[in-house]
VMD Tcl script that draws the C-alpha trace (Angstrom):
set ca {
  {-57.58 3.71 5.65}
  {-54.10 3.75 4.56}
  {-53.21 6.01 2.08}
  {-50.08 6.92 0.23}
  {-48.93 10.49 0.37}
  {-46.73 12.41 -2.07}
  {-44.11 13.72 0.22}
  {-42.13 12.00 3.52}
  {-43.90 13.07 6.83}
  {-41.84 12.99 10.02}
  {-43.45 11.87 13.38}
  {-42.87 15.58 14.72}
  {-44.61 16.97 11.76}
  {-47.29 14.68 11.92}
  {-47.79 15.43 15.77}
  {-48.04 19.17 14.99}
  {-50.55 18.96 12.20}
  {-52.57 16.55 14.50}
  {-52.32 19.09 17.54}
  {-53.09 21.78 15.54}
  {-56.12 20.25 13.97}
  {-57.53 19.33 17.32}
  {-56.73 22.98 18.86}
  {-54.06 21.42 21.04}
  {-51.18 23.62 22.57}
  {-48.63 22.97 20.60}
  {-46.04 23.52 23.69}
  {-47.09 20.15 24.97}
  {-45.54 18.03 22.03}
  {-42.40 16.52 23.66}
  {-40.13 13.59 22.97}
  {-42.82 11.15 24.49}
  {-45.48 12.43 22.12}
  {-43.30 12.35 19.22}
  {-42.28 8.87 20.15}
  {-46.01 7.85 20.08}
  {-46.33 9.24 16.50}
  {-43.33 7.67 15.61}
  {-44.64 4.15 16.57}
  {-47.78 5.19 14.71}
  {-45.98 5.71 11.62}
  {-43.74 2.73 11.71}
  {-47.05 0.44 12.24}
  {-49.38 1.91 9.82}
  {-46.65 1.61 7.04}
  {-46.49 -2.29 7.72}
  {-50.18 -2.26 5.72}
  {-50.91 -2.11 2.29}
  {-52.50 0.90 0.89}
  {-56.33 1.04 1.13}
  {-56.38 -1.00 4.33}
  {-59.14 -0.01 6.96}
  {-57.37 0.83 10.21}
  {-58.48 2.51 13.34}
  {-56.71 3.57 16.30}
  {-57.64 3.95 19.87}
  {-55.72 4.59 23.16}
  {-55.45 1.87 25.90}
  {-55.30 3.35 29.39}
  {-54.84 1.59 32.59}
  {-54.24 3.23 35.84}
  {-52.69 0.37 38.01}
  {-49.89 -0.54 39.00}
  {-48.91 2.74 37.38}
  {-50.51 4.94 35.03}
  {-49.88 3.97 31.36}
  {-51.26 5.16 28.12}
  {-50.75 3.13 25.02}
  {-51.86 3.93 21.45}
  {-53.15 0.83 19.41}
  {-53.95 -0.02 16.12}
  {-56.81 -2.03 14.73}
  {-57.20 -3.54 11.45}
  {-61.08 -3.01 10.52}
  {-62.96 -5.64 8.64}
  {-65.82 -4.86 7.05}
  {-67.76 -7.80 6.24}
  {-71.00 -8.20 4.47}
  {-70.42 -5.23 1.99}
  {-70.54 -6.09 -1.51}
  {-67.58 -4.93 -3.54}
  {-69.51 -1.90 -4.92}
  {-70.34 -0.52 -1.21}
  {-66.70 -0.78 -0.28}
  {-65.77 1.17 -3.39}
  {-68.54 3.79 -2.55}
  {-67.10 3.89 1.00}
  {-63.40 3.87 0.57}
  {-62.30 4.87 -3.12}
  {-61.62 8.49 -3.66}
}
mol new
graphics top color blue
foreach p $ca { graphics top sphere $p radius 0.5 }
foreach p [lrange $ca 0 end-1] q [lrange $ca 1 end] { graphics top cylinder $p $q radius 0.2 }
display resetview
């Protein structure tokens, strides 16, 4: 769910928060990792607040190993306005 936050957040800060929350080694945060978080922030900011969004990794190994973060706009069909409010309004 796209939410507006009070203060600015850099890609490096987001990477650090994410790595800490998942118990990953902060030493592994490099320029490539920060660029992935930058891509995420740039693309997530294109959507209006309260848009349901999911992310996943697209990985392929041939012809060369590649790992790419993908954004998915999630559609919730079949739910009433009240059900959506119950799920997503905080």
